[in-house]
Steps between C-alpha positions, in 0.01 A plus 500: 500500500645708773368338822619800697268728300206264552576485864502872529132493387418339846664789673267764355282669757134471485321839507223711340631439149374146486116456451297247707763403759429506866546861643656359819778344285648836442872493566535122463710371215331313223675186628392546861131546381516186282642294797197591700285299255208730553162400337326723239159413651560513876397845619764520775776455241399836349515471120269773364308510173555537214788239501637299216617153573699239298417151566821296618385169371372625154820711448707191556272285277537750212885525525536132494246430216677749258838361594378152408344626187800664365727201580250253344510694168863572493465864551709762691285736715546864557179607657389863460606670826285819414203295614597516868812712522573302817856396548397218751277363221789528252717303743236222536458491118868445459500233770218336294740464197458833324789587261461872586248772529336695219445870554374794288664833604830619645354560845385137527855390394650710777273346751586137390890586499467652860379146602769314304300367206776375258296439179261760372309502176362852403193442286507856379700733286768692687639821348543726813865592506518536879338157554726337251817647660377354844444164333837507357653578834310209660633270234855621558487462872337146511636235254205277590234763409318394185274761339293477168284766361274546197580703195248579203645772287820609342467844668470324849806304420698805411396684827596199710836490326563870545423478874708191548818618341799370720305257687687205633262229400243501210137504579311196374199580298220309324298614201134546600252372232167674528186286523326665208358829356357709795690301759743656740880537445722285287618500123197427268694304229775255469687739280486766779616243750799421277587870464485542880726187544750635253504835669597315830777340314633840396488633859868541613533230762215654707212254416490120429199340326407181682142419379148604434194554718140606498178507676228283369238656728482787254395289205193682346180293566703211656408152471710183521567490121585873469728485795687189391549659162658813656722277726613290189599837325708572809669174484557537125649837551743355761605238233532751231716731688706209621556377136606850417773481764362790700531330847873463475642527847188387686569202714134424496214615282207647681130440367265653749126546521222427749244710691258339729238423244660277239793339650361160389540603134863633585585161637351326192678719239825519683509126499550523129793742507772340262861459600685830458869587495508538880280348784150664521368656807124464483395774730146524644408829674151454667453700814152517622497130598669590828175619660265415215160674543122459525427679172684556178775251539271235643304532171810496254726263687644230259431251785130503413606368153737247633343400843714187518798728558367639821314814602617836648316625814403859579722614794365847571212593709411866600315522842277795549224590759140584430461848635158585366171324418270782398239290314409129485645508142824674579817492721835665497829369612811709576726395219508672159734605207770586733507131632375270221597436135212591278664580152386159363206388732332612805581306820268200566339447830600147616439461878351684797648459846299585818709418796659167463242380241581520125241433234453551128411853385179378331297776365771767527655674196750777470342740237750801531788638680543850641854619628431332838172307470381194332135520387328169585173390338316265745235262383189405711619268776868617484620474862736789532520763787704802599815377657538177297821443324469417127763317306554620149657317212708729263587508131836596356797415745725775362249768621425332824861484608584859421229639748661349788849554635494222767280197462424243754548137393236302704439127547148357435382571851615875472839464697737739356850345439686760297468833320581578142667841421426649158698761303292691239 
């Protein structure tokens, strides 16, 4: 990665754009504020609620765990960057052995390239002519840049070919196999996949077929058997296209899958990939692991099925302040839809802080969110007062990251040691 671009992040000035940061830090650079090692919970240090924080220790744990998991199962790893859109985290993922970064749309690719990511897997169809011309220019300017994108239709291949006429290097593509009827993108049949692959072969030097890919998280009514059956279709498709000679010119054959819910099945089935005409890049793309969560991904993580492999830890906590206690059964905190992910689950009340004392949020439940308020149901005996800080666990990392442009990274005692900049 471009270390100078990362270094410039520390030179950005703190001001009103960034939620939750101390007002008296205005004018400091991000690096200067981090060097002060202020504490989230010390009133004199000035952090204001609502404020989202990442756990420094849990973040490092999750990065190391997935690095070890991928290595243990012989998988290359291209974590999905759309989860965080944070170049600092891309850098740490690459430091932890990632092959590259997966992305979804051209804007995200531009962010990654600005910070020097050299290998990008675009897990989406790309038929926008302007974006394709920009990709071609990036490939021409940087011989070390590797870019791979989905294709799933003959029409899409034709549009790509037309946009890329005269390009210096072909764009590598993989045929996307859909996960079943009613699933998202991807060809529905092996015959359709063969037709798309042959269309790539007819493209006049603009495209090169290098593999197959899919997303097992879209398997209808998924269970281990259905997911493995789909992944075996994907592997069989790779083998069939290889036998037909459709990967000619590929130095390695890419077989890619893997969201955050079934990567254990991906590891199992990809271990069965037969020898092909070129080395196989078994590419896993899970992204939510970087922060994990306290809701959806905690429920679906494969580590619950294979606990001997380890456990991810939720790294996000949103701190809000109780601003109203109108009845014994109800309280309100000052964080809402503008601050907390709520598309999969409501936040979960975890702890209450009063001064320096932190205790479990027993008897407190988030029942709804307004734009700037969390509705709290308080059971008899729940000890919560106006002025208390309440720590909320969140569900769905992707939606948590995109609500915050600058996120404090805090150690267990609340000491802030870094700030993560996001680009959504």
